[in-house]
C-alpha positions in Angstrom: 112.5 127.3 98.0 109.4 128.4 99.2 107.7 127.8 95.8 109.3 124.5 95.0 107.9 122.9 98.4 104.3 124.3 97.3 104.7 123.3 94.2 106.2 119.4 95.5 103.0 119.4 98.1 100.8 119.8 95.3 101.9 116.7 93.3 101.7 114.5 96.5 98.1 115.8 97.3 97.3 115.0 93.8 99.0 111.6 94.3 97.2 110.6 97.2 94.0 111.9 95.9 94.7 109.9 92.8 95.3 106.9 95.2 92.4 107.4 97.1 89.9 108.0 94.2 91.6 104.6 92.3 90.9 103.0 95.6 87.4 103.9 96.3 86.8 103.3 92.5 87.4 99.8 92.3 86.1 99.1 95.5 82.5 100.9 93.9 83.1 98.8 90.8 83.7 95.6 93.0 80.5 96.4 95.0 78.7 96.6 92.0 79.7 93.0 90.5 79.1 91.3 93.7 75.8 93.1 94.2 74.9 91.6 90.4 76.5 88.5 90.7 74.8 87.6 94.3 71.3 88.8 92.5 71.9 86.1 89.4 73.3 83.3 92.1 69.9 83.3 94.1 67.9 84.0 91.3 68.8 81.0 89.1 69.9 78.7 92.3 66.3 79.2 93.1 65.2 78.0 89.5 67.2 75.0 90.4 66.4 74.4 93.2 62.3 74.2 92.0 62.9 71.7 89.8 65.1 69.2 91.5 62.0 69.6 94.3 59.6 69.4 91.8 61.9 66.1 90.4 61.6 64.4 94.0 57.6 65.3 94.0 57.6 63.4 90.2 59.5 60.5 91.8 57.1 60.2 94.5 54.2 60.1 91.9 56.2 57.6 89.6 56.7 55.2 93.2 53.2 55.3 93.8 52.1 54.3 90.0 54.6 51.6 90.8 53.0 50.4 93.6 49.3 50.8 92.1 50.5 48.7 89.0 51.9 46.0 91.0 48.5 45.8 93.2 46.7 42.7 91.3 43.6 43.4 93.6 44.1 47.0 91.6 45.7 46.3 88.1 46.2 43.2 86.3 48.7 42.8 83.5 48.9 39.9 81.4 50.8 39.6 77.9 50.7 37.6 75.1 52.5 36.6 70.9 49.3 37.4 69.5 51.0 39.8 66.4 52.3 39.8 63.5 56.0 39.6 64.5 55.2 37.0 67.6 56.8 39.8 70.2 55.9 40.0 73.6 53.1 42.9 74.3 52.0 43.7 77.7 48.4 44.6 78.2 47.5 46.6 81.5 44.3 46.8 82.7 41.9 47.4 85.8 40.5 44.5 87.6 37.7 46.1 88.2 36.9 48.2 85.4 34.9 52.0 85.4 33.4 51.6 82.3 32.3 48.0 81.0 34.1 47.1 77.9 37.2 50.0 79.1 40.6 48.5 77.9 44.1 49.9 79.4 47.3 50.4 77.2 49.0 47.8 75.4 52.5 47.7 74.2 55.7 46.2 74.1 59.3 46.7 75.2 61.9 46.7 72.9 64.8 45.6 74.9 62.5 42.9 76.0 63.9 39.8 73.9 61.7 36.9 75.7 58.3 35.5 74.1 55.7 34.7 76.6 52.6 34.0 76.4 51.7 34.3 80.1 52.9 37.2 82.6 56.0 36.1 84.9 57.0 37.7 88.2 60.4 38.9 86.3 58.9 40.3 83.0 56.1 42.1 85.4 58.6 44.1 87.4 60.4 44.7 83.8 56.9 46.3 82.7 56.3 48.3 86.4 59.6 49.5 86.0 59.4 50.7 81.9 55.9 51.7 82.7 56.7 54.5 85.8 60.1 55.6 84.8 60.1 55.7 80.7 55.9 56.3 80.5 54.6 58.1 83.6 57.6 60.4 84.5 57.7 61.7 80.8 54.0 62.5 81.4 54.8 64.4 84.6 57.3 66.2 83.4 55.3 67.3 81.0 52.6 68.7 83.4 50.5 66.1 82.2 48.3 63.3 83.3 47.3 60.3 80.8 44.6 58.1 81.8 46.4 54.9 80.8 43.1 53.4 82.4 40.1 54.5 84.2 41.1 54.0 87.9 44.9 54.0 87.0 43.9 57.9 85.7 41.8 59.0 88.8 44.4 58.4 91.9 47.1 59.5 89.4 45.2 62.6 88.8 44.0 62.8 92.9 47.4 62.5 93.9 49.3 65.2 90.9 46.6 67.5 92.1 47.1 67.6 95.4 50.9 67.7 95.3 52.6 70.6 96.7 56.0 72.1 97.0 57.4 71.1 100.2 59.5 73.9 101.4 61.6 72.5 103.9 62.6 69.8 101.2 63.3 72.8 98.9 64.8 75.0 101.4 67.8 72.4 102.2 68.1 71.9 98.8 68.0 75.3 97.7 70.5 76.4 100.4 73.1 73.3 99.3 73.0 74.9 95.9 73.7 78.5 97.2 76.4 77.0 99.7 78.1 75.0 96.3 78.6 79.1 95.0 79.8 79.9 98.2 76.8 82.3 99.1 76.3 81.9 102.6 74.2 84.3 104.0 70.3 83.8 105.8 67.2 83.6 103.7 63.6 82.5 103.9 61.2 81.0 101.8 57.5 82.0 101.1 57.6 84.4 104.4 55.1 87.2 104.7 57.2 89.0 107.8 60.1 91.0 105.4 61.7 93.0 108.4 65.5 93.3 108.6 64.9 91.8 105.0 65.0 93.2 102.0 65.9 91.9 99.0 63.3 89.2 97.4 64.6 86.8 94.2 62.4 86.5 91.2 59.1 84.2 91.9 59.2 80.9 90.5 56.4 79.1 89.8 56.5 75.3 91.4 53.0 73.7 90.2 52.9 71.0 87.8 50.2 72.3 85.9 52.7 75.3 85.0 51.9 77.3 83.2 48.4 77.6 83.9 48.3 77.2 87.4 50.6 78.9 89.8 52.1 78.1 92.9 54.7 81.0 92.9 58.1 80.8 95.4 60.2 83.3 96.3 63.2 83.8 98.9 63.7 87.2 101.2 67.0 88.0 101.5 68.8 90.3 103.6 69.7 93.3 101.4 73.6 92.9 98.8 74.7 95.8 101.2 74.9 94.3 103.7 76.0 90.8 102.0 78.8 92.6 100.3 79.9 94.3 103.7 80.1 90.9 105.1 81.8 89.0 102.3 84.4 91.6 101.1 84.9 93.1 104.8 88.5 92.6 105.0 89.2 93.6 101.4 87.3 96.9 102.7 89.7 96.9 105.6 92.5 96.7 103.6 91.6 99.2 101.6 91.1 101.6 104.2 94.0 100.4 105.8 96.0 101.3 102.6 94.6 104.9 102.4 95.1 105.7 106.2 98.7 104.5 105.3 99.1 106.8 102.3 97.0 109.4 104.9 100.1 109.0 107.4 103.1 109.1 104.8 101.9 112.0 103.1 101.6 114.3 106.4 104.8 112.9 107.7 106.3 114.2 104.4 104.6 116.6 104.4 105.7 117.6 107.9 109.1 116.9 107.6 109.0 119.2 104.4 108.1 122.1 106.0 109.7 121.1 108.7 113.1 121.5 106.8 111.8 124.9 105.4 111.5 126.1 108.6 114.9 124.8 109.7 116.0 126.2 106.4 114.7 129.7 107.5 116.2 129.4 110.5 119.5 128.9 109.7 119.6 131.3 107.3 118.4 133.6 110.5 121.4 132.0 112.5 124.0 132.7 109.2 122.5 136.3 109.9 123.2 136.9 112.8 126.4 134.8 113.7 128.2 136.9 109.8 127.2 140.1 112.0 128.9 138.6 115.6 132.3 137.4 113.3 132.8 140.5 111.7 132.6 142.9 115.1 135.6 141.4 116.2 137.1 140.9 113.0 136.8 144.2 112.1 138.7 145.6 115.2 141.5 143.0 114.9 141.7 143.8 111.2 141.6 148.0 111.9 144.0 147.0 115.3 146.7 145.0 113.2 146.9 147.6 110.2 147.4 150.3 112.9 150.4 148.8 114.3 151.7 147.6 111.2 151.6 151.5 109.8 152.4 153.5 112.6 155.3 153.4 115.0 153.8 153.6 118.6 154.9 153.8 121.8 155.0 150.4 123.9 152.3 151.5 126.1 149.7 152.2 123.0 151.0 148.7 121.1 150.0 147.3 124.4 146.9 148.5 124.3 146.2 147.6 121.1 147.2 144.1 121.2 145.1 144.1 124.2 142.1 145.1 121.9 143.3 142.2 119.8 143.8 139.6 122.7 140.0 140.5 123.7 138.9 140.4 120.2 140.7 136.9 119.9 139.4 135.9 123.3 135.4 136.7 122.1 136.0 134.9 118.3 137.3 131.6 120.4 133.7 131.9 122.7 131.6 132.3 120.1 133.3 129.3 118.3 133.6 127.4 121.6 129.6 128.3 121.9 128.7 126.8 118.6 130.5 123.5 119.0 129.1 123.4 122.3 125.5 123.1 121.0 127.0 120.0 118.8 129.0 118.6 121.4 126.8 115.3 123.2 127.8 112.2 124.9 126.2 110.4 121.5 124.5 107.9 123.6 127.6 106.7 125.6 127.5 106.7 129.4 131.1 105.6 129.9 132.4 108.8 131.6 129.0 109.3 133.2 129.1 108.9 136.9 127.2 110.7 139.6 126.9 114.4 139.7 125.4 116.3 143.1 123.8 119.3 142.0 123.6 122.1 144.2 127.3 121.9 144.3 126.9 122.1 140.2 124.4 125.2 140.4 127.0 126.8 142.9 128.9 127.0 140.1 127.1 128.1 137.2 126.5 130.7 139.2 130.2 131.6 140.9 131.1 131.5 136.7 128.2 134.0 136.0 129.1 136.4 139.2 130.8 139.0 137.1 128.2 139.2 134.9 125.4 139.6 138.2 127.7 142.1 139.6 127.6 144.1 136.2 123.8 144.1 136.2 122.7 144.3 139.3 121.0 141.2 139.9 119.9 139.4 143.0 120.0 135.4 142.6 118.7 133.3 145.3 118.9 129.1 145.4 116.6 127.3 147.9 117.8 123.3 147.8 117.1 120.5 150.8 119.3 119.9 153.5 119.8 116.4 151.7 122.5 115.9 148.8 120.8 115.6 145.4 122.7 113.0 142.8 121.8 112.3 139.6 124.2 110.1 136.9 125.4 112.0 134.3 127.5 114.2 132.7 128.6 116.9 134.8 130.2 119.5 131.9 126.8 118.9 129.9 124.9 119.8 132.9 127.0 122.5 134.1 126.2 123.8 130.6 123.0 123.6 131.0 122.1 125.2 134.0 125.3 128.0 132.6 122.5 128.6 129.8 119.9 129.0 131.4 120.9 131.8 133.7 122.9 133.1 130.9 119.6 133.1 129.3 118.0 135.1 131.8 120.4 137.6 132.0 120.0 138.2 128.2 116.4 139.2 128.6 116.3 140.8 132.3 114.7 143.7 132.8 116.2 146.4 135.2 117.2 144.5 138.9 116.8 141.2 137.6 115.6 138.5 139.7 116.4 134.8 139.6 115.2 132.1 141.9 116.5 128.7 142.0 115.3 125.9 143.7 115.4 121.9 144.2 112.7 119.8 145.2 112.8 115.9 144.7 109.5 114.0 144.8 109.5 110.4 143.4 112.8 110.0 142.9 113.1 112.9 141.2 114.1 116.1 141.1 112.4 119.5 139.9 115.1 122.2 139.2 113.2 125.6 138.8 115.0 128.9 137.6 112.2 131.7 137.9 112.8 135.3 136.7 111.4 138.5 136.4 112.2 139.3 133.3 110.3 140.2 129.3 108.9 136.3 129.6 107.8 134.5 126.5 104.8 134.6 124.5 102.7 131.7 125.0 102.9 130.9 121.4 106.6 130.3 121.6 107.5 128.4 124.6 107.3 124.7 122.6 109.7 126.4 120.3 112.2 127.7 122.2 113.7 124.5 122.6 113.9 123.9 118.7 117.6 124.7 116.8 118.4 128.3 115.6 114.9 129.3 116.8 114.7 132.8 118.5 111.8 134.6 119.6 110.5 137.2 116.8 111.8 141.0 117.9 111.2 142.6 114.4 114.2 142.7 112.0 116.7 143.7 114.2 117.8 141.2 118.0 118.9 144.2 120.3 119.9 140.9 122.2 123.2 138.8 121.1 122.6 134.8 120.4 122.3 132.1 118.6 118.9 130.2 118.9 121.5 127.3 119.9 121.0 127.9 123.9 118.3 126.3 125.0 118.0 123.7 121.8 121.4 121.8 123.5 119.9 122.1 127.0 117.1 120.2 125.8 119.0 117.3 124.1 121.5 116.9 127.1 118.3 116.6 128.9 116.9 114.4 127.0 119.8 112.0 127.3 119.7 112.3 130.6 116.2 111.0 130.6 115.0 114.0 131.6 113.1 117.0 130.4 112.7 121.0 130.3 109.3 123.2 130.0 108.8 126.8 130.6 106.3 128.7 131.5 105.1 132.0 132.8 106.7 133.1 136.2 103.5 135.8 137.9 103.0 138.7 137.5 105.9 138.5 135.1 109.4 136.7 133.4 109.8 132.9 132.7 110.1 129.8 134.9 112.0 126.8 133.2 111.7 123.4 135.1 114.3 121.0 134.8 113.4 116.8 135.9 116.2 115.0 136.4 116.2 111.2 138.0 117.7 110.7 141.0 120.7 108.2 141.4 
């Protein structure tokens, strides 16, 4: 049995270790995946944000070019149909040329079908929108500035070279992109103070003339570990909760198995002890009955043998009664309970044991207050409790036993103390003496007859009566049992 329990506990331990290992491995893999995704997303998002911010600056330059084109004091826009197909051709020139004879571009617009010899406001606006949105913006995206006219080229080059990344706008764009990917964490752009922030993105060039010129932007974040803990905190807590439940279940199961094993051992001791207890009177009854059956004794001798049979039969009856008493409890029902006066009940217990006190030359004293101490309960069960404790003191008594019983009422509770000068109970066994079938070890042979059920019965009855029992030392020698019961 012990070997089987050992292997069961080993297998359970391996299962629990396996569950914990899988949970920890899963969390580690989840951490690695989350950290990798976090790093990838923040770098990709920064690239996207920089592109969008550059598009905004490109559009600003395009809007400036459109404004310059609309300024008649700066640019002159004309059109004619002097070409082979007689289509409208637009001409863009400086109002005041920088160089004598310099001319700007001339071009047609495929979607413009009207044939105009002179520019109109509507046609001019179409030309400005087409030139800015199609031609200038395309060139800016390539990182180049063309001198469409000398003066227009000068202005555009200056504005192009002065354009710098706007961190506040980039911050807003970047934050929105991160939120769209469910990344909610603080960051800063191009900060020099990285205290408390240990993760940097890859730098991104935000200059219009990249890669030849560089204006690097990078974001500083908290570490992926902190982000992982914030993101996965409930999953982590659930994991550790599951591990805790597994450990608690394992501990409870192991404790139950060990308790069952311990109880099985105590039951084996009980059965061995009871076998001896039952064999002695049964052997006497058998031998005496066979003698009466075999020999023809005179009436006096027959009566003597019958008395022996009666005595041994009574002994067996008392033995079985005690075993039944150990299992006879009220089982939660209080229908037959009534007020019980404790001093009178203790006096009755002492009276029932009077012959044994006389045989063992024991001295017993009882100290109780004058007023009646009433508790609500079952008198027979409580009487058995007191009898068992007194019987226990008599069994393990040293010569000239002195037993003192004292009753004291405090704060709606009554304490009943049984103090003797017997052999006492070792400290390591004082809590176990209330376990079923347990007896204090005394080697392979118990000189004192018993079944390990008396104090277990005492504990069960008192718990049913909402009370308790403890045992301690009675200096200099002996034991002291303390019973607490609620007063009525």
